[in-house]
Chimera marker file (.cmm) of the C-alpha trace (Angstrom):
<marker_set name="trace">
<marker id="1" x="0.000" y="0.000" z="0.000" r="1" g="1" b="0" radius="0.5"/>
<marker id="2" x="2.750" y="2.460" z="0.858" r="1" g="1" b="0" radius="0.5"/>
<marker id="3" x="4.444" y="1.889" z="-2.510" r="1" g="1" b="0" radius="0.5"/>
<marker id="4" x="1.208" y="2.735" z="-4.294" r="1" g="1" b="0" radius="0.5"/>
<marker id="5" x="0.643" y="5.894" z="-2.284" r="1" g="1" b="0" radius="0.5"/>
<marker id="6" x="4.232" y="7.020" z="-2.832" r="1" g="1" b="0" radius="0.5"/>
<marker id="7" x="3.811" y="6.339" z="-6.554" r="1" g="1" b="0" radius="0.5"/>
<marker id="8" x="6.626" y="3.766" z="-6.713" r="1" g="1" b="0" radius="0.5"/>
<marker id="9" x="4.764" y="0.785" z="-8.117" r="1" g="1" b="0" radius="0.5"/>
<marker id="10" x="1.191" y="0.775" z="-9.330" r="1" g="1" b="0" radius="0.5"/>
<marker id="11" x="1.051" y="-2.786" z="-10.619" r="1" g="1" b="0" radius="0.5"/>
<marker id="12" x="-0.611" y="-4.509" z="-7.685" r="1" g="1" b="0" radius="0.5"/>
<marker id="13" x="-3.383" y="-2.467" z="-6.058" r="1" g="1" b="0" radius="0.5"/>
<marker id="14" x="-4.787" y="-5.386" z="-4.067" r="1" g="1" b="0" radius="0.5"/>
<marker id="15" x="-3.379" y="-4.385" z="-0.643" r="1" g="1" b="0" radius="0.5"/>
<marker id="16" x="-4.480" y="-0.782" z="-1.112" r="1" g="1" b="0" radius="0.5"/>
<marker id="17" x="-7.984" y="-1.808" z="-2.228" r="1" g="1" b="0" radius="0.5"/>
<marker id="18" x="-8.235" y="-4.203" z="0.722" r="1" g="1" b="0" radius="0.5"/>
<marker id="19" x="-7.322" y="-1.355" z="3.064" r="1" g="1" b="0" radius="0.5"/>
<marker id="20" x="-9.981" y="0.878" z="1.490" r="1" g="1" b="0" radius="0.5"/>
<marker id="21" x="-12.615" y="-1.848" z="1.661" r="1" g="1" b="0" radius="0.5"/>
<marker id="22" x="-11.873" y="-2.672" z="5.311" r="1" g="1" b="0" radius="0.5"/>
<marker id="23" x="-11.843" y="0.984" z="6.317" r="1" g="1" b="0" radius="0.5"/>
<marker id="24" x="-15.144" y="1.671" z="4.549" r="1" g="1" b="0" radius="0.5"/>
<marker id="25" x="-16.700" y="-1.303" z="6.372" r="1" g="1" b="0" radius="0.5"/>
<marker id="26" x="-15.376" y="0.033" z="9.678" r="1" g="1" b="0" radius="0.5"/>
<marker id="27" x="-16.919" y="3.416" z="8.900" r="1" g="1" b="0" radius="0.5"/>
<marker id="28" x="-20.249" y="1.736" z="8.144" r="1" g="1" b="0" radius="0.5"/>
<marker id="29" x="-20.127" y="-0.078" z="11.482" r="1" g="1" b="0" radius="0.5"/>
<marker id="30" x="-19.159" y="3.166" z="13.223" r="1" g="1" b="0" radius="0.5"/>
<marker id="31" x="-22.238" y="4.895" z="11.784" r="1" g="1" b="0" radius="0.5"/>
<marker id="32" x="-24.428" y="2.041" z="13.039" r="1" g="1" b="0" radius="0.5"/>
<marker id="33" x="-22.800" y="2.477" z="16.449" r="1" g="1" b="0" radius="0.5"/>
<marker id="34" x="-23.409" y="6.238" z="16.379" r="1" g="1" b="0" radius="0.5"/>
<marker id="35" x="-27.037" y="5.641" z="15.396" r="1" g="1" b="0" radius="0.5"/>
<marker id="36" x="-27.979" y="2.808" z="17.749" r="1" g="1" b="0" radius="0.5"/>
<marker id="37" x="-25.583" y="2.718" z="20.706" r="1" g="1" b="0" radius="0.5"/>
<marker id="38" x="-24.074" y="6.117" z="21.478" r="1" g="1" b="0" radius="0.5"/>
<marker id="39" x="-27.217" y="7.684" z="22.912" r="1" g="1" b="0" radius="0.5"/>
<marker id="40" x="-27.796" y="4.640" z="25.125" r="1" g="1" b="0" radius="0.5"/>
<marker id="41" x="-24.275" y="4.843" z="26.584" r="1" g="1" b="0" radius="0.5"/>
<marker id="42" x="-23.995" y="8.571" z="27.154" r="1" g="1" b="0" radius="0.5"/>
<marker id="43" x="-25.581" y="11.846" z="26.158" r="1" g="1" b="0" radius="0.5"/>
<marker id="44" x="-23.072" y="13.618" z="23.922" r="1" g="1" b="0" radius="0.5"/>
<marker id="45" x="-23.006" y="17.375" z="23.938" r="1" g="1" b="0" radius="0.5"/>
<marker id="46" x="-24.651" y="18.923" z="20.845" r="1" g="1" b="0" radius="0.5"/>
<marker id="47" x="-21.280" y="20.367" z="19.859" r="1" g="1" b="0" radius="0.5"/>
<marker id="48" x="-19.408" y="17.089" z="20.343" r="1" g="1" b="0" radius="0.5"/>
<marker id="49" x="-21.703" y="14.720" z="18.409" r="1" g="1" b="0" radius="0.5"/>
<marker id="50" x="-21.154" y="16.345" z="14.971" r="1" g="1" b="0" radius="0.5"/>
<marker id="51" x="-17.414" y="16.456" z="15.660" r="1" g="1" b="0" radius="0.5"/>
<marker id="52" x="-17.463" y="12.726" z="16.363" r="1" g="1" b="0" radius="0.5"/>
<marker id="53" x="-19.235" y="12.035" z="13.067" r="1" g="1" b="0" radius="0.5"/>
<marker id="54" x="-16.726" y="14.147" z="11.174" r="1" g="1" b="0" radius="0.5"/>
<marker id="55" x="-13.765" y="12.449" z="12.858" r="1" g="1" b="0" radius="0.5"/>
<marker id="56" x="-15.089" y="8.957" z="12.139" r="1" g="1" b="0" radius="0.5"/>
<marker id="57" x="-15.473" y="9.871" z="8.476" r="1" g="1" b="0" radius="0.5"/>
<marker id="58" x="-12.026" y="11.542" z="8.251" r="1" g="1" b="0" radius="0.5"/>
<marker id="59" x="-13.583" y="14.934" z="7.491" r="1" g="1" b="0" radius="0.5"/>
<marker id="60" x="-11.695" y="17.081" z="10.025" r="1" g="1" b="0" radius="0.5"/>
<marker id="61" x="-8.339" y="18.833" z="9.562" r="1" g="1" b="0" radius="0.5"/>
<marker id="62" x="-5.466" y="16.378" z="9.760" r="1" g="1" b="0" radius="0.5"/>
<marker id="63" x="-4.006" y="17.999" z="12.887" r="1" g="1" b="0" radius="0.5"/>
<marker id="64" x="-6.994" y="16.767" z="14.916" r="1" g="1" b="0" radius="0.5"/>
<marker id="65" x="-5.830" y="13.148" z="14.609" r="1" g="1" b="0" radius="0.5"/>
<marker id="66" x="-2.383" y="13.558" z="16.109" r="1" g="1" b="0" radius="0.5"/>
<marker id="67" x="-2.832" y="16.657" z="18.249" r="1" g="1" b="0" radius="0.5"/>
<marker id="68" x="-3.357" y="14.771" z="21.523" r="1" g="1" b="0" radius="0.5"/>
<marker id="69" x="-1.386" y="11.554" z="21.300" r="1" g="1" b="0" radius="0.5"/>
<marker id="70" x="1.058" y="12.213" z="18.455" r="1" g="1" b="0" radius="0.5"/>
<marker id="71" x="-0.118" y="9.263" z="16.345" r="1" g="1" b="0" radius="0.5"/>
<marker id="72" x="0.695" y="8.732" z="13.549" r="1" g="1" b="0" radius="0.5"/>
<marker id="73" x="4.250" y="9.952" z="13.738" r="1" g="1" b="0" radius="0.5"/>
<marker id="74" x="5.506" y="12.658" z="11.391" r="1" g="1" b="0" radius="0.5"/>
<marker id="75" x="6.930" y="10.195" z="8.867" r="1" g="1" b="0" radius="0.5"/>
<marker id="76" x="3.589" y="8.456" z="8.355" r="1" g="1" b="0" radius="0.5"/>
<marker id="77" x="1.157" y="11.369" z="8.639" r="1" g="1" b="0" radius="0.5"/>
<marker id="78" x="1.014" y="12.331" z="4.976" r="1" g="1" b="0" radius="0.5"/>
<marker id="79" x="0.740" y="8.703" z="3.919" r="1" g="1" b="0" radius="0.5"/>
<marker id="80" x="-2.024" y="8.045" z="6.443" r="1" g="1" b="0" radius="0.5"/>
<marker id="81" x="-4.032" y="11.115" z="5.456" r="1" g="1" b="0" radius="0.5"/>
<marker id="82" x="-3.648" y="10.351" z="1.747" r="1" g="1" b="0" radius="0.5"/>
<marker id="83" x="-4.918" y="6.821" z="2.315" r="1" g="1" b="0" radius="0.5"/>
<marker id="84" x="-7.858" y="7.879" z="4.481" r="1" g="1" b="0" radius="0.5"/>
<marker id="85" x="-8.913" y="10.566" z="2.020" r="1" g="1" b="0" radius="0.5"/>
<marker id="86" x="-9.584" y="7.895" z="-0.616" r="1" g="1" b="0" radius="0.5"/>
<marker id="87" x="-12.001" y="5.735" z="1.353" r="1" g="1" b="0" radius="0.5"/>
<marker id="88" x="-15.061" y="4.830" z="-0.719" r="1" g="1" b="0" radius="0.5"/>
<marker id="89" x="-18.490" y="5.754" z="0.580" r="1" g="1" b="0" radius="0.5"/>
<marker id="90" x="-20.764" y="2.768" z="1.128" r="1" g="1" b="0" radius="0.5"/>
<marker id="91" x="-24.482" y="3.098" z="0.525" r="1" g="1" b="0" radius="0.5"/>
<marker id="92" x="-25.232" y="1.749" z="4.013" r="1" g="1" b="0" radius="0.5"/>
<marker id="93" x="-22.974" y="4.389" z="5.556" r="1" g="1" b="0" radius="0.5"/>
<marker id="94" x="-24.804" y="7.106" z="3.676" r="1" g="1" b="0" radius="0.5"/>
<marker id="95" x="-28.213" y="5.749" z="4.697" r="1" g="1" b="0" radius="0.5"/>
<marker id="96" x="-27.199" y="5.582" z="8.371" r="1" g="1" b="0" radius="0.5"/>
<marker id="97" x="-25.963" y="9.173" z="8.226" r="1" g="1" b="0" radius="0.5"/>
<marker id="98" x="-29.317" y="10.283" z="6.808" r="1" g="1" b="0" radius="0.5"/>
<marker id="99" x="-31.202" y="8.366" z="9.525" r="1" g="1" b="0" radius="0.5"/>
<marker id="100" x="-29.063" y="10.078" z="12.169" r="1" g="1" b="0" radius="0.5"/>
<marker id="101" x="-30.023" y="13.406" z="10.634" r="1" g="1" b="0" radius="0.5"/>
<marker id="102" x="-33.714" y="12.524" z="10.622" r="1" g="1" b="0" radius="0.5"/>
<marker id="103" x="-33.679" y="11.308" z="14.214" r="1" g="1" b="0" radius="0.5"/>
<marker id="104" x="-35.026" y="13.673" z="16.847" r="1" g="1" b="0" radius="0.5"/>
<marker id="105" x="-32.875" y="12.062" z="19.554" r="1" g="1" b="0" radius="0.5"/>
<marker id="106" x="-29.483" y="12.671" z="17.930" r="1" g="1" b="0" radius="0.5"/>
<marker id="107" x="-27.994" y="16.101" z="18.671" r="1" g="1" b="0" radius="0.5"/>
<marker id="108" x="-27.350" y="17.159" z="15.081" r="1" g="1" b="0" radius="0.5"/>
<marker id="109" x="-29.565" y="19.050" z="12.705" r="1" g="1" b="0" radius="0.5"/>
<marker id="110" x="-30.538" y="18.053" z="9.204" r="1" g="1" b="0" radius="0.5"/>
<marker id="111" x="-28.610" y="20.879" z="7.536" r="1" g="1" b="0" radius="0.5"/>
<marker id="112" x="-25.347" y="19.683" z="9.074" r="1" g="1" b="0" radius="0.5"/>
<marker id="113" x="-26.076" y="16.163" z="7.810" r="1" g="1" b="0" radius="0.5"/>
<marker id="114" x="-26.761" y="17.458" z="4.298" r="1" g="1" b="0" radius="0.5"/>
<marker id="115" x="-23.459" y="19.367" z="4.337" r="1" g="1" b="0" radius="0.5"/>
<marker id="116" x="-21.618" y="16.280" z="5.602" r="1" g="1" b="0" radius="0.5"/>
<marker id="117" x="-23.181" y="14.041" z="2.941" r="1" g="1" b="0" radius="0.5"/>
<marker id="118" x="-22.367" y="16.594" z="0.256" r="1" g="1" b="0" radius="0.5"/>
<marker id="119" x="-18.698" y="16.646" z="1.275" r="1" g="1" b="0" radius="0.5"/>
<marker id="120" x="-18.534" y="12.860" z="1.460" r="1" g="1" b="0" radius="0.5"/>
<marker id="121" x="-20.172" y="12.481" z="-1.936" r="1" g="1" b="0" radius="0.5"/>
<marker id="122" x="-17.808" y="14.975" z="-3.558" r="1" g="1" b="0" radius="0.5"/>
<marker id="123" x="-14.830" y="13.226" z="-2.013" r="1" g="1" b="0" radius="0.5"/>
<marker id="124" x="-16.068" y="9.839" z="-3.190" r="1" g="1" b="0" radius="0.5"/>
<marker id="125" x="-16.786" y="11.135" z="-6.684" r="1" g="1" b="0" radius="0.5"/>
<marker id="126" x="-13.093" y="11.857" z="-7.068" r="1" g="1" b="0" radius="0.5"/>
<marker id="127" x="-12.236" y="8.191" z="-6.619" r="1" g="1" b="0" radius="0.5"/>
<marker id="128" x="-13.184" y="7.177" z="-10.157" r="1" g="1" b="0" radius="0.5"/>
<marker id="129" x="-9.691" y="5.772" z="-10.984" r="1" g="1" b="0" radius="0.5"/>
<marker id="130" x="-10.210" y="3.151" z="-8.252" r="1" g="1" b="0" radius="0.5"/>
<marker id="131" x="-13.543" y="1.891" z="-9.609" r="1" g="1" b="0" radius="0.5"/>
<marker id="132" x="-13.420" y="-1.819" z="-10.377" r="1" g="1" b="0" radius="0.5"/>
<marker id="133" x="-15.342" y="-4.962" z="-9.559" r="1" g="1" b="0" radius="0.5"/>
<marker id="134" x="-14.502" y="-4.327" z="-5.881" r="1" g="1" b="0" radius="0.5"/>
<marker id="135" x="-15.832" y="-0.762" z="-5.900" r="1" g="1" b="0" radius="0.5"/>
<marker id="136" x="-18.675" y="-0.562" z="-8.343" r="1" g="1" b="0" radius="0.5"/>
<marker id="137" x="-20.609" y="2.593" z="-9.003" r="1" g="1" b="0" radius="0.5"/>
<marker id="138" x="-24.310" y="1.972" z="-9.463" r="1" g="1" b="0" radius="0.5"/>
<marker id="139" x="-26.615" y="4.552" z="-10.940" r="1" g="1" b="0" radius="0.5"/>
<marker id="140" x="-30.212" y="4.229" z="-9.777" r="1" g="1" b="0" radius="0.5"/>
<marker id="141" x="-31.681" y="7.206" z="-11.542" r="1" g="1" b="0" radius="0.5"/>
<marker id="142" x="-35.097" y="5.593" z="-11.899" r="1" g="1" b="0" radius="0.5"/>
<marker id="143" x="-35.734" y="6.121" z="-8.185" r="1" g="1" b="0" radius="0.5"/>
<marker id="144" x="-35.291" y="9.891" z="-8.454" r="1" g="1" b="0" radius="0.5"/>
<marker id="145" x="-38.524" y="11.701" z="-9.291" r="1" g="1" b="0" radius="0.5"/>
<marker id="146" x="-37.933" y="14.945" z="-11.043" r="1" g="1" b="0" radius="0.5"/>
<marker id="147" x="-40.829" y="17.370" z="-10.795" r="1" g="1" b="0" radius="0.5"/>
<marker id="148" x="-42.160" y="18.460" z="-14.147" r="1" g="1" b="0" radius="0.5"/>
<link id1="1" id2="2" r="1" g="1" b="0" radius="0.2"/>
<link id1="2" id2="3" r="1" g="1" b="0" radius="0.2"/>
<link id1="3" id2="4" r="1" g="1" b="0" radius="0.2"/>
<link id1="4" id2="5" r="1" g="1" b="0" radius="0.2"/>
<link id1="5" id2="6" r="1" g="1" b="0" radius="0.2"/>
<link id1="6" id2="7" r="1" g="1" b="0" radius="0.2"/>
<link id1="7" id2="8" r="1" g="1" b="0" radius="0.2"/>
<link id1="8" id2="9" r="1" g="1" b="0" radius="0.2"/>
<link id1="9" id2="10" r="1" g="1" b="0" radius="0.2"/>
<link id1="10" id2="11" r="1" g="1" b="0" radius="0.2"/>
<link id1="11" id2="12" r="1" g="1" b="0" radius="0.2"/>
<link id1="12" id2="13" r="1" g="1" b="0" radius="0.2"/>
<link id1="13" id2="14" r="1" g="1" b="0" radius="0.2"/>
<link id1="14" id2="15" r="1" g="1" b="0" radius="0.2"/>
<link id1="15" id2="16" r="1" g="1" b="0" radius="0.2"/>
<link id1="16" id2="17" r="1" g="1" b="0" radius="0.2"/>
<link id1="17" id2="18" r="1" g="1" b="0" radius="0.2"/>
<link id1="18" id2="19" r="1" g="1" b="0" radius="0.2"/>
<link id1="19" id2="20" r="1" g="1" b="0" radius="0.2"/>
<link id1="20" id2="21" r="1" g="1" b="0" radius="0.2"/>
<link id1="21" id2="22" r="1" g="1" b="0" radius="0.2"/>
<link id1="22" id2="23" r="1" g="1" b="0" radius="0.2"/>
<link id1="23" id2="24" r="1" g="1" b="0" radius="0.2"/>
<link id1="24" id2="25" r="1" g="1" b="0" radius="0.2"/>
<link id1="25" id2="26" r="1" g="1" b="0" radius="0.2"/>
<link id1="26" id2="27" r="1" g="1" b="0" radius="0.2"/>
<link id1="27" id2="28" r="1" g="1" b="0" radius="0.2"/>
<link id1="28" id2="29" r="1" g="1" b="0" radius="0.2"/>
<link id1="29" id2="30" r="1" g="1" b="0" radius="0.2"/>
<link id1="30" id2="31" r="1" g="1" b="0" radius="0.2"/>
<link id1="31" id2="32" r="1" g="1" b="0" radius="0.2"/>
<link id1="32" id2="33" r="1" g="1" b="0" radius="0.2"/>
<link id1="33" id2="34" r="1" g="1" b="0" radius="0.2"/>
<link id1="34" id2="35" r="1" g="1" b="0" radius="0.2"/>
<link id1="35" id2="36" r="1" g="1" b="0" radius="0.2"/>
<link id1="36" id2="37" r="1" g="1" b="0" radius="0.2"/>
<link id1="37" id2="38" r="1" g="1" b="0" radius="0.2"/>
<link id1="38" id2="39" r="1" g="1" b="0" radius="0.2"/>
<link id1="39" id2="40" r="1" g="1" b="0" radius="0.2"/>
<link id1="40" id2="41" r="1" g="1" b="0" radius="0.2"/>
<link id1="41" id2="42" r="1" g="1" b="0" radius="0.2"/>
<link id1="42" id2="43" r="1" g="1" b="0" radius="0.2"/>
<link id1="43" id2="44" r="1" g="1" b="0" radius="0.2"/>
<link id1="44" id2="45" r="1" g="1" b="0" radius="0.2"/>
<link id1="45" id2="46" r="1" g="1" b="0" radius="0.2"/>
<link id1="46" id2="47" r="1" g="1" b="0" radius="0.2"/>
<link id1="47" id2="48" r="1" g="1" b="0" radius="0.2"/>
<link id1="48" id2="49" r="1" g="1" b="0" radius="0.2"/>
<link id1="49" id2="50" r="1" g="1" b="0" radius="0.2"/>
<link id1="50" id2="51" r="1" g="1" b="0" radius="0.2"/>
<link id1="51" id2="52" r="1" g="1" b="0" radius="0.2"/>
<link id1="52" id2="53" r="1" g="1" b="0" radius="0.2"/>
<link id1="53" id2="54" r="1" g="1" b="0" radius="0.2"/>
<link id1="54" id2="55" r="1" g="1" b="0" radius="0.2"/>
<link id1="55" id2="56" r="1" g="1" b="0" radius="0.2"/>
<link id1="56" id2="57" r="1" g="1" b="0" radius="0.2"/>
<link id1="57" id2="58" r="1" g="1" b="0" radius="0.2"/>
<link id1="58" id2="59" r="1" g="1" b="0" radius="0.2"/>
<link id1="59" id2="60" r="1" g="1" b="0" radius="0.2"/>
<link id1="60" id2="61" r="1" g="1" b="0" radius="0.2"/>
<link id1="61" id2="62" r="1" g="1" b="0" radius="0.2"/>
<link id1="62" id2="63" r="1" g="1" b="0" radius="0.2"/>
<link id1="63" id2="64" r="1" g="1" b="0" radius="0.2"/>
<link id1="64" id2="65" r="1" g="1" b="0" radius="0.2"/>
<link id1="65" id2="66" r="1" g="1" b="0" radius="0.2"/>
<link id1="66" id2="67" r="1" g="1" b="0" radius="0.2"/>
<link id1="67" id2="68" r="1" g="1" b="0" radius="0.2"/>
<link id1="68" id2="69" r="1" g="1" b="0" radius="0.2"/>
<link id1="69" id2="70" r="1" g="1" b="0" radius="0.2"/>
<link id1="70" id2="71" r="1" g="1" b="0" radius="0.2"/>
<link id1="71" id2="72" r="1" g="1" b="0" radius="0.2"/>
<link id1="72" id2="73" r="1" g="1" b="0" radius="0.2"/>
<link id1="73" id2="74" r="1" g="1" b="0" radius="0.2"/>
<link id1="74" id2="75" r="1" g="1" b="0" radius="0.2"/>
<link id1="75" id2="76" r="1" g="1" b="0" radius="0.2"/>
<link id1="76" id2="77" r="1" g="1" b="0" radius="0.2"/>
<link id1="77" id2="78" r="1" g="1" b="0" radius="0.2"/>
<link id1="78" id2="79" r="1" g="1" b="0" radius="0.2"/>
<link id1="79" id2="80" r="1" g="1" b="0" radius="0.2"/>
<link id1="80" id2="81" r="1" g="1" b="0" radius="0.2"/>
<link id1="81" id2="82" r="1" g="1" b="0" radius="0.2"/>
<link id1="82" id2="83" r="1" g="1" b="0" radius="0.2"/>
<link id1="83" id2="84" r="1" g="1" b="0" radius="0.2"/>
<link id1="84" id2="85" r="1" g="1" b="0" radius="0.2"/>
<link id1="85" id2="86" r="1" g="1" b="0" radius="0.2"/>
<link id1="86" id2="87" r="1" g="1" b="0" radius="0.2"/>
<link id1="87" id2="88" r="1" g="1" b="0" radius="0.2"/>
<link id1="88" id2="89" r="1" g="1" b="0" radius="0.2"/>
<link id1="89" id2="90" r="1" g="1" b="0" radius="0.2"/>
<link id1="90" id2="91" r="1" g="1" b="0" radius="0.2"/>
<link id1="91" id2="92" r="1" g="1" b="0" radius="0.2"/>
<link id1="92" id2="93" r="1" g="1" b="0" radius="0.2"/>
<link id1="93" id2="94" r="1" g="1" b="0" radius="0.2"/>
<link id1="94" id2="95" r="1" g="1" b="0" radius="0.2"/>
<link id1="95" id2="96" r="1" g="1" b="0" radius="0.2"/>
<link id1="96" id2="97" r="1" g="1" b="0" radius="0.2"/>
<link id1="97" id2="98" r="1" g="1" b="0" radius="0.2"/>
<link id1="98" id2="99" r="1" g="1" b="0" radius="0.2"/>
<link id1="99" id2="100" r="1" g="1" b="0" radius="0.2"/>
<link id1="100" id2="101" r="1" g="1" b="0" radius="0.2"/>
<link id1="101" id2="102" r="1" g="1" b="0" radius="0.2"/>
<link id1="102" id2="103" r="1" g="1" b="0" radius="0.2"/>
<link id1="103" id2="104" r="1" g="1" b="0" radius="0.2"/>
<link id1="104" id2="105" r="1" g="1" b="0" radius="0.2"/>
<link id1="105" id2="106" r="1" g="1" b="0" radius="0.2"/>
<link id1="106" id2="107" r="1" g="1" b="0" radius="0.2"/>
<link id1="107" id2="108" r="1" g="1" b="0" radius="0.2"/>
<link id1="108" id2="109" r="1" g="1" b="0" radius="0.2"/>
<link id1="109" id2="110" r="1" g="1" b="0" radius="0.2"/>
<link id1="110" id2="111" r="1" g="1" b="0" radius="0.2"/>
<link id1="111" id2="112" r="1" g="1" b="0" radius="0.2"/>
<link id1="112" id2="113" r="1" g="1" b="0" radius="0.2"/>
<link id1="113" id2="114" r="1" g="1" b="0" radius="0.2"/>
<link id1="114" id2="115" r="1" g="1" b="0" radius="0.2"/>
<link id1="115" id2="116" r="1" g="1" b="0" radius="0.2"/>
<link id1="116" id2="117" r="1" g="1" b="0" radius="0.2"/>
<link id1="117" id2="118" r="1" g="1" b="0" radius="0.2"/>
<link id1="118" id2="119" r="1" g="1" b="0" radius="0.2"/>
<link id1="119" id2="120" r="1" g="1" b="0" radius="0.2"/>
<link id1="120" id2="121" r="1" g="1" b="0" radius="0.2"/>
<link id1="121" id2="122" r="1" g="1" b="0" radius="0.2"/>
<link id1="122" id2="123" r="1" g="1" b="0" radius="0.2"/>
<link id1="123" id2="124" r="1" g="1" b="0" radius="0.2"/>
<link id1="124" id2="125" r="1" g="1" b="0" radius="0.2"/>
<link id1="125" id2="126" r="1" g="1" b="0" radius="0.2"/>
<link id1="126" id2="127" r="1" g="1" b="0" radius="0.2"/>
<link id1="127" id2="128" r="1" g="1" b="0" radius="0.2"/>
<link id1="128" id2="129" r="1" g="1" b="0" radius="0.2"/>
<link id1="129" id2="130" r="1" g="1" b="0" radius="0.2"/>
<link id1="130" id2="131" r="1" g="1" b="0" radius="0.2"/>
<link id1="131" id2="132" r="1" g="1" b="0" radius="0.2"/>
<link id1="132" id2="133" r="1" g="1" b="0" radius="0.2"/>
<link id1="133" id2="134" r="1" g="1" b="0" radius="0.2"/>
<link id1="134" id2="135" r="1" g="1" b="0" radius="0.2"/>
<link id1="135" id2="136" r="1" g="1" b="0" radius="0.2"/>
<link id1="136" id2="137" r="1" g="1" b="0" radius="0.2"/>
<link id1="137" id2="138" r="1" g="1" b="0" radius="0.2"/>
<link id1="138" id2="139" r="1" g="1" b="0" radius="0.2"/>
<link id1="139" id2="140" r="1" g="1" b="0" radius="0.2"/>
<link id1="140" id2="141" r="1" g="1" b="0" radius="0.2"/>
<link id1="141" id2="142" r="1" g="1" b="0" radius="0.2"/>
<link id1="142" id2="143" r="1" g="1" b="0" radius="0.2"/>
<link id1="143" id2="144" r="1" g="1" b="0" radius="0.2"/>
<link id1="144" id2="145" r="1" g="1" b="0" radius="0.2"/>
<link id1="145" id2="146" r="1" g="1" b="0" radius="0.2"/>
<link id1="146" id2="147" r="1" g="1" b="0" radius="0.2"/>
<link id1="147" id2="148" r="1" g="1" b="0" radius="0.2"/>
</marker_set>
């Protein structure tokens, strides 16, 4: 994976794609956790809950990740942030984010969710070189009703 991100050898993308797939599955599970478990365990502050969502989806400035504990170290920071910026967006993750936004119990408003989804979608749209059988892009335009 590090060779691919450095640009050394682009022949075998399997380790990098496995990393992306595993990380996107972890993000999906994290959104389920934020939706179903977090409010049962503790009541997050309305300012903290959106920050948690953004951190789980790697949407905060890079300094936030190593500010407190210094991980990853300086040598790996750029590599880590490059890799996490290319994580594909799973449909389930997107649906869970929308449900969190629709929920009255979760301390985040719908506008913040729309902004978050917009950023995630734009970031994912830039991943077109990685599209393959592992990361397929499906267009379901028949489910969108356009007013006439």
